[in-house]
C-alpha positions in Angstrom: 310.6 152.9 82.8 313.5 155.7 81.3 316.2 156.8 84.0 314.4 160.3 83.8 311.4 159.1 84.6 312.1 157.2 87.3 314.3 160.0 89.0 310.8 162.1 88.3 308.6 159.4 89.5 310.9 158.5 92.7 310.9 163.2 93.4 307.1 163.3 93.3 306.4 159.8 95.7 308.9 161.5 98.4 308.0 165.1 97.7 304.6 164.0 98.5 305.5 162.2 101.6 307.4 165.6 102.8 310.4 165.0 101.9 312.0 169.0 101.4 315.0 167.5 99.5 312.9 165.2 97.3 315.3 165.8 94.1 318.7 165.4 95.7 317.1 162.5 98.2 315.7 160.0 94.9 319.0 161.4 92.9 320.9 159.0 95.5 318.3 156.8 95.6 317.8 155.8 91.7 321.8 156.0 91.4 322.4 153.4 94.6 319.2 150.7 93.4 321.0 147.7 91.8 317.2 146.9 90.1 313.8 148.3 90.4 312.3 146.4 93.0 315.4 147.1 95.1 314.3 150.7 94.4 310.9 150.7 95.2 311.4 149.1 98.3 314.1 151.9 99.3 311.7 154.9 98.3 309.2 152.6 99.7 310.9 152.7 103.5 312.1 156.3 102.7 308.4 157.8 102.1 307.3 155.8 105.3 310.0 157.9 107.4 313.2 155.9 107.6 316.0 158.0 107.8 317.7 158.5 104.4 321.2 157.4 105.4 319.8 153.9 107.3 317.9 153.5 103.6 321.3 153.9 101.8 323.7 152.4 104.2 325.8 155.2 104.3 326.0 159.0 105.6 328.8 161.4 104.3 330.6 162.4 106.3 333.9 165.1 106.3 334.3 163.7 102.6 334.2 160.0 103.7 331.0 157.7 103.3 330.3 156.2 106.8 328.1 153.0 107.1 325.4 153.2 108.9 323.0 149.9 109.8 319.6 150.7 110.8 319.5 152.1 114.4 322.5 153.3 114.7 322.5 157.3 115.0 323.5 158.6 112.1 326.5 161.5 111.8 325.6 165.2 111.5 327.2 167.4 109.3 327.3 170.0 112.1 329.6 167.3 114.1 331.8 168.3 110.8 333.1 171.4 113.1 334.4 169.6 116.3 336.5 167.5 113.9 337.7 170.5 112.5 338.3 172.2 115.5 340.3 168.7 116.8 342.6 168.9 113.9 343.4 172.2 114.7 344.9 171.6 118.0 346.6 168.9 116.6 350.5 168.1 117.8 353.4 166.5 115.8 354.2 163.6 116.3 352.3 160.3 117.2 348.6 161.2 118.8 346.4 158.9 121.0 342.5 160.0 119.3 340.1 158.6 122.2 336.6 159.1 120.0 333.1 158.4 123.3 330.0 157.7 122.3 330.9 157.3 118.8 328.3 156.2 117.0 328.6 155.0 113.6 332.5 155.5 114.7 332.8 158.7 112.0 334.2 161.4 114.3 337.0 158.8 114.7 337.0 158.1 111.5 337.5 161.7 109.9 340.2 162.4 112.7 342.7 158.9 112.0 341.7 159.8 107.9 342.7 163.8 108.3 345.9 163.0 110.9 347.7 160.6 109.5 349.5 159.0 106.6 346.9 158.7 103.5 345.6 161.5 101.0 342.3 162.3 102.4 339.4 165.1 102.1 338.1 166.3 104.5 335.8 169.2 105.4 338.0 172.1 106.0 341.5 171.0 106.1 343.8 171.4 102.8 342.4 169.2 100.3 344.4 166.0 99.2 346.9 166.5 102.1 346.8 164.5 105.7 349.0 165.7 108.0 351.2 162.2 108.4 350.6 162.2 112.2 351.0 158.4 113.9 347.2 157.8 114.8 346.5 155.4 118.1 342.5 155.5 117.8 340.2 153.9 120.3 336.5 153.9 120.1 333.7 153.5 122.7 329.8 152.9 122.8 327.4 151.4 125.3 324.8 150.1 122.1 326.3 147.1 120.4 324.6 148.0 117.0 327.0 150.5 117.5 329.8 149.6 118.3 329.6 146.5 115.1 328.9 149.3 112.6 332.3 151.2 114.0 334.6 148.3 113.9 333.6 148.5 110.6 334.2 152.1 109.4 337.3 152.0 111.8 338.8 149.1 110.6 341.1 150.6 107.7 342.4 153.2 109.9 343.2 150.8 112.6 341.5 151.8 115.0 340.1 149.9 117.8 336.1 150.3 118.8 335.3 148.8 122.7 331.6 148.0 124.1 331.2 149.8 127.3 329.4 152.7 129.1 332.4 155.3 127.9 335.9 155.4 130.1 334.9 151.6 131.6 336.1 149.7 128.0 339.5 151.0 127.9 342.6 149.7 127.7 344.3 151.5 131.7 348.0 151.7 129.5 345.5 154.5 127.7 345.6 157.2 131.3 347.7 159.7 131.0 347.9 159.7 127.3 345.2 161.0 125.2 346.5 164.2 122.9 342.9 164.2 121.5 339.1 163.3 123.3 336.8 164.0 121.6 332.4 162.7 122.2 329.6 163.5 120.6 327.3 162.6 123.7 323.8 162.5 124.3 322.2 166.0 125.2 318.9 166.5 123.8 317.0 167.4 127.5 314.6 164.0 127.9 311.5 166.9 128.2 312.6 167.7 124.6 312.9 164.3 122.9 309.3 164.5 122.0 309.4 167.4 119.8 312.3 165.5 117.7 311.7 164.7 114.6 310.0 161.1 113.8 313.5 160.5 111.7 315.5 161.0 114.9 312.8 159.7 117.9 311.9 157.1 116.2 314.5 155.2 114.5 317.4 156.2 116.1 318.3 154.9 119.2 317.4 157.0 122.7 320.8 156.3 124.2 322.3 158.2 122.0 320.2 161.0 122.4 318.6 161.2 125.7 321.1 163.3 128.3 319.1 163.6 130.8 316.6 166.2 132.7 318.8 169.4 131.5 320.8 167.7 128.8 324.7 167.1 130.5 324.5 164.0 132.4 326.7 162.4 129.8 328.8 164.9 129.4 328.5 165.6 133.5 330.1 162.4 132.7 332.8 162.7 130.4 334.7 165.9 131.7 335.1 164.4 135.3 337.2 161.5 134.8 338.7 163.4 131.3 341.7 164.3 133.3 342.9 160.9 134.3 342.7 160.4 130.2 344.4 163.7 129.2 347.5 163.9 128.3 348.9 167.2 129.8 348.3 169.8 127.1 345.8 166.8 126.1 341.9 168.5 125.1 338.8 167.3 125.1 336.3 168.6 122.7 332.4 167.8 123.8 329.9 168.7 121.4 326.4 170.6 122.6 323.9 173.0 122.4 324.3 176.7 122.4 322.1 177.4 125.8 324.2 174.0 127.1 327.3 175.6 126.4 327.9 177.6 129.3 326.8 174.4 131.6 329.0 172.5 129.5 332.5 175.7 130.1 331.8 175.5 134.7 331.4 171.4 134.1 334.9 171.2 132.5 336.7 174.2 134.7 335.8 172.6 137.7 337.3 168.9 136.5 340.4 171.4 136.2 340.5 172.4 132.3 340.7 175.5 131.4 337.7 175.6 128.9 336.3 177.5 125.7 333.4 177.8 123.4 333.9 177.6 119.6 330.9 177.8 117.7 329.7 178.1 113.9 326.8 179.6 113.1 326.7 178.5 109.3 326.6 174.8 110.7 324.6 175.5 114.1 327.7 174.1 115.6 328.8 174.6 119.6 331.9 172.8 120.4 333.1 173.2 123.6 337.1 172.8 124.6 338.9 171.8 127.7 342.4 171.6 127.9 344.3 169.8 130.3 347.1 171.7 132.6 350.6 171.3 131.8 353.3 171.1 128.8 352.2 169.3 126.1 354.8 166.0 125.6 357.4 167.3 122.3 356.9 164.9 119.3 359.3 164.9 116.6 358.3 167.7 113.3 356.4 166.3 110.5 
């Protein structure tokens, strides 16, 4: 079978299975497969509902190829907006970055690459330019599968990945030093889980989706404890939904942070940003 015929056949199979972007997915699968047998297996897995990123073994995020193992939360394109917001808040000098509920480590990888010394292309930043900031990166997840995946993704940027519940496994020496604390926590209300696409509901870990009755259980825990870890003038950035943004702002303000909402209509993204009172510690100009 010619490559063109193979591509057409794969696209037709995916379209029949309900894949909206069948042609684009077919191109990715045909390019990734090393043999016809492997292609057939990949198409079968995708047609049966496995997320494309799990079939391929990677997802594109902020211009980076992020390893995504089966059963690990797939980074969403809307979360790139949080990365852009965090980059805009970064100051000159060494940066201590903590990524909670890190999943595959995509957020930390994108931030360390954009802020660090290696040239890169990250959505929303200057193409081919990094900011030249020394980054100390820590990432945390409670799911062992996510931790294993994140360790691979963050090895190249020198990130340390800790297994445990939110702040519990972080080194005590980070208290009061964190400049950027980012989190894409589970924020789907429990009763809304059943409304999610099967790709997420069946193939992604519930611990990465279920945010409790109103979706803000983990968000509250993140915000309440953030002031113990943030440096003066440091920032907490949390992804949430439009409906949950006011509650997230209130939670951050109760914790003593000055909070505001940033949103991106194009990506359907909402990020609540909380800032720790106090003047930031000055760093060398870059």
